[in-house]
MARVEXFI-740816 format. One line per field, with one value per residue (C-alpha): residue number from 1; residue in three letters; x, y, z. Coordinates in nm, 4 decimals. Layout:
% residues N
k: [NUM  ...]
r: [ALA  ...]
east: [X  ...]
north: [Y  ...]
up: [Z  ...]
END
This chain:
% residues 107
k: [1  2  3  4  5  6  7  8  9  10  11  12  13  14  15  16  17  18  19  20  21  22  23  24  25  26  27  28  29  30  31  32  33  34  35  36  37  38  39  40  41  42  43  44  45  46  47  48  49  50  51  52  53  54  55  56  57  58  59  60  61  62  63  64  65  66  67  68  69  70  71  72  73  74  75  76  77  78  79  80  81  82  83  84  85  86  87  88  89  90  91  92  93  94  95  96  97  98  99  100  101  102  103  104  105  106  107]
r: [MET  ALA  ASP  PRO  ALA  PRO  HIS  PRO  ARG  THR  ARG  LEU  ASP  ASP  ASN  PHE  ALA  SER  PRO  LEU  ARG  PHE  SER  LEU  LEU  ALA  THR  LEU  GLY  ASP  GLY  ILE  GLU  LEU  ASP  PHE  ALA  THR  LEU  ARG  GLU  ILE  LEU  GLN  CYS  ALA  ASP  SER  PRO  LEU  SER  LYS  ALA  ILE  SER  HIS  LEU  GLN  ALA  ALA  GLY  TYR  ALA  THR  ALA  ARG  LYS  ALA  SER  LEU  GLY  GLY  ARG  GLN  ARG  THR  TRP  VAL  HIS  SER  THR  ARG  GLU  GLY  ARG  ASP  ALA  PHE  ALA  GLY  HIS  LEU  GLN  ALA  LEU  ARG  GLU  ILE  VAL  ALA  GLN  GLY  GLY  GLY  ALA  THR  ILE]
east: [-0.0023  0.1603  0.1952  -0.0714  -0.0088  0.1068  -0.1526  -0.1672  -0.0969  0.2665  0.2775  0.1883  0.4539  0.5228  0.6248  0.2708  0.1599  0.1460  -0.1548  0.0001  0.2644  -0.0105  -0.2044  0.0926  0.1691  -0.2068  -0.1780  0.1516  0.0007  0.1713  0.3686  0.1987  0.4252  0.3172  0.4869  0.5008  0.2227  -0.0296  0.0698  0.0173  -0.3252  -0.4294  -0.3522  -0.4846  -0.1280  0.1263  0.4506  0.6521  0.4506  0.4564  0.8082  0.8770  0.6379  0.8554  1.1786  1.0583  0.9230  1.2416  1.4882  1.2700  1.3228  0.9272  0.9654  1.1977  1.2015  1.3611  1.3900  1.3012  1.2366  0.8930  0.8049  1.1307  1.0579  1.2321  0.9883  0.9967  0.8498  0.7597  0.6751  0.6825  0.8945  0.8525  0.9542  0.6891  0.4369  0.4799  0.5093  0.1976  -0.0126  0.1184  0.0079  -0.3321  -0.3679  -0.2608  -0.5556  -0.8090  -0.6867  -0.7349  -1.0860  -1.1766  -1.0485  -1.2686  -1.5852  -1.6229  -1.6833  -1.4220  -1.2488]
north: [0.0247  0.3182  0.6077  0.8816  1.2141  1.4660  1.6460  1.9924  2.1552  2.0356  2.2976  2.6292  2.8705  2.9795  3.3414  3.4104  3.2572  3.6281  3.7741  4.1009  3.9432  3.7387  4.0488  4.2594  4.0270  3.9787  4.3600  4.3463  4.1820  4.1234  4.4665  4.6504  4.8826  5.0860  5.3280  5.2824  5.5011  5.3768  5.0250  5.1469  5.2886  4.9787  4.7258  4.9574  4.8991  5.1115  5.1703  4.9220  4.6045  4.6822  4.7411  4.4145  4.2541  4.3883  4.3244  3.9691  3.9244  4.0974  3.8118  3.5538  3.6874  3.7799  4.1252  4.4243  4.7632  5.0887  5.4385  5.7121  6.0997  6.2322  6.5890  6.6342  6.3741  6.0203  5.7378  5.3734  5.1792  4.8101  4.5358  4.1624  3.9867  3.6664  3.4079  3.5796  3.5831  3.2485  3.1485  3.3471  3.1498  2.8011  2.8979  2.9934  2.6837  2.4669  2.6412  2.5467  2.2007  2.2117  2.3165  2.0918  1.7975  1.9168  1.9180  2.2752  2.5753  2.6593  2.9889]
up: [0.0032  -0.1023  0.1615  0.1484  0.0128  0.2872  0.4556  0.2842  0.6151  0.5604  0.2793  0.4540  0.4762  0.8275  0.6705  0.6674  1.0255  1.1365  1.0060  0.9239  0.7053  0.5405  0.4537  0.3552  0.1004  -0.0085  -0.0579  -0.2552  -0.5419  -0.8956  -0.9930  -0.6973  -0.5265  -0.2554  0.0097  0.3848  0.4944  0.2339  0.3442  0.7122  0.6151  0.4296  0.6726  0.9842  1.1640  1.3607  1.2313  1.4477  1.3533  0.9976  0.9902  1.1500  0.8937  0.6062  0.7376  0.8073  0.4290  0.2967  0.5106  0.3588  -0.0068  -0.0293  -0.0582  -0.1333  -0.0008  -0.1468  -0.0146  -0.2559  -0.2170  -0.2856  -0.2263  -0.0481  0.1952  0.2111  0.1921  0.1649  -0.1325  -0.0925  -0.3245  -0.3300  -0.5571  -0.7829  -0.5017  -0.2358  -0.4962  -0.5792  -0.2310  -0.0981  -0.3994  -0.2885  0.0709  -0.0410  -0.2566  0.0528  0.2617  -0.0118  -0.0074  0.3860  0.3731  0.0711  0.2946  0.5684  0.3524  0.4176  0.1810  -0.0640  -0.0552]
END
């Protein structure tokens, strides 16, 4: 008898275990680059947690940040990487499979 396929939870990415990191990468879709203040407003969070989430995703290779001046003020701009978008898509697929195995509604 062949071993059953591993449960989809084994494909969940721990980099998205934080609701803020999950929401951040969901916000940074393909080709979207947003500045820190806009992300803070969209995600309704304080500076420190957002900064930590960005740093975590950068360390994982899932996002990049760049500094640029706009209107004489230094701003941080953030966008997702191809690796990050692929990891996020895989994470979402694993969630869908977990829900399907449980007989629940699909997401």
